[in-house]
C-alpha positions as CSV (number, residue, x, y, z in Angstrom):
1,A,-149.8,-126.5,-5.5
2,G,-147.4,-129.8,-5.9
3,G,-144.7,-127.6,-7.9
4,I,-144.4,-125.1,-4.8
5,N,-144.0,-128.3,-2.5
6,A,-141.4,-129.9,-4.6
7,E,-139.7,-126.4,-4.9
8,Y,-139.7,-126.1,-0.8
9,G,-138.5,-129.6,-0.7
10,E,-135.2,-128.9,-2.6
11,H,-134.1,-126.1,-0.8
12,L,-134.7,-127.8,2.7
13,Q,-132.5,-130.4,0.8
14,H,-130.2,-128.4,0.0
15,Y,-130.2,-126.6,3.3
16,Y,-129.4,-130.2,5.0
17,I,-126.5,-130.8,2.8
18,L,-124.6,-127.5,3.4
19,N,-125.3,-127.7,7.4
20,L,-124.0,-131.2,6.8
21,I,-120.8,-129.9,5.1
22,E,-120.1,-127.3,7.3
23,L,-120.3,-129.8,10.2
24,M,-118.1,-132.4,8.4
25,S,-115.7,-129.8,8.0
26,L,-115.6,-128.3,12.0
27,E,-115.0,-132.1,12.7
28,I,-112.3,-132.4,10.1
29,H,-110.8,-129.1,11.6
30,K,-110.5,-130.4,15.1
31,L,-109.0,-133.9,14.0
32,V,-106.3,-131.7,12.3
33,I,-105.6,-129.6,15.2
34,S,-105.9,-132.3,17.5
35,L,-103.4,-134.7,15.4
36,V,-101.0,-131.3,14.9
37,D,-101.6,-130.9,18.3
38,D,-100.2,-134.7,19.3
39,L,-97.3,-134.6,16.8
40,F,-95.8,-130.7,17.1
41,G,-97.3,-129.3,20.4
42,S,-99.2,-126.3,20.9
43,I,-97.1,-123.3,19.2
44,C,-97.8,-125.2,15.7
45,T,-101.2,-126.1,16.8
46,K,-102.4,-122.6,17.3
47,T,-100.5,-121.6,13.8
48,I,-102.6,-124.3,12.0
49,S,-106.0,-123.5,14.2
50,V,-105.2,-119.9,12.7
51,L,-104.7,-120.9,8.9
52,L,-107.9,-123.0,8.8
53,Q,-109.5,-119.7,10.0
54,S,-108.4,-117.8,6.9
55,S,-108.5,-119.3,3.2
56,Q,-104.7,-118.0,3.3
57,M,-102.3,-115.5,5.4
58,T,-99.0,-113.7,4.7
59,M,-96.0,-114.2,7.0
60,R,-97.2,-110.9,8.4
61,Q,-100.7,-111.6,9.2
62,L,-99.8,-115.3,11.1
63,I,-97.3,-113.4,12.8
64,E,-100.1,-110.5,14.0
65,T,-102.6,-113.0,14.4
66,T,-100.7,-115.4,16.8
67,G,-98.5,-113.3,18.4
68,F,-95.5,-115.1,18.4
69,D,-92.5,-114.1,16.6
70,K,-91.0,-114.4,12.9
71,R,-88.4,-117.1,13.7
72,T,-91.0,-119.0,15.5
73,I,-93.7,-118.9,13.1
74,N,-91.3,-119.5,10.4
75,Q,-89.7,-122.7,12.6
76,C,-93.3,-124.1,13.2
77,L,-94.4,-123.4,9.5
78,C,-91.3,-125.5,8.3
79,V,-92.7,-128.5,10.2
80,L,-96.1,-127.9,8.9
81,I,-94.7,-127.6,5.3
82,K,-92.6,-130.7,5.5
83,H,-95.4,-133.0,7.1
84,R,-97.7,-131.9,4.2
85,F,-100.1,-129.8,6.5
86,V,-99.5,-126.6,5.5
87,R,-98.1,-125.4,1.4
88,F,-97.5,-122.0,0.1
89,V,-98.3,-120.0,-2.7
90,E,-96.3,-117.1,-4.3
91,S,-98.1,-114.4,-5.8
92,C,-97.7,-113.6,-9.4
93,N,-97.5,-109.7,-8.9
94,K,-94.3,-107.7,-8.8
95,K,-94.2,-107.8,-4.7
96,R,-94.2,-111.6,-5.0
97,T,-95.6,-112.0,-1.8
98,T,-95.6,-115.4,0.0
99,Y,-99.2,-117.0,1.1
100,Y,-99.6,-120.0,3.5
101,Q,-102.5,-121.9,3.5
102,V,-103.8,-125.6,5.3
103,D,-103.2,-128.3,2.6
104,K,-106.9,-129.7,3.5
105,Q,-106.6,-132.6,1.2
106,Q,-103.0,-133.9,2.3
107,S,-104.0,-133.0,6.2
108,L,-107.3,-135.2,5.8
109,S,-105.2,-138.0,3.7
110,F,-102.7,-137.9,6.6
111,T,-105.5,-138.2,9.5
112,F,-106.9,-141.0,8.4
113,L,-103.6,-142.7,7.6
114,F,-102.8,-141.8,11.7
115,N,-105.9,-143.1,13.2
116,V,-105.7,-146.4,10.9
117,L,-102.0,-147.2,12.1
């Protein structure tokens, strides 16, 4: 009986840790979105919000999801990449597709630095 209770307690602990990580992740996303909104405005905010909901996206996916035209998305990505909120990765296949993703570690570092200053 002691083994079952210990196993249940361990599962419960893992459950709480996963919920805490998910909650922290949501708060970090809110913080990054708020900072991007303050610094770069609503277009970049919508773009980074969409990227935070996905692990990575192509230019076409960003255009379809945000409703912005290619030029607008391109300008926004340039700003976000320049300030290290977003990074890009090229696939190694024949199409050489470029994927964009939020650089969570850099964004988090920048967010904490901005809050300290």
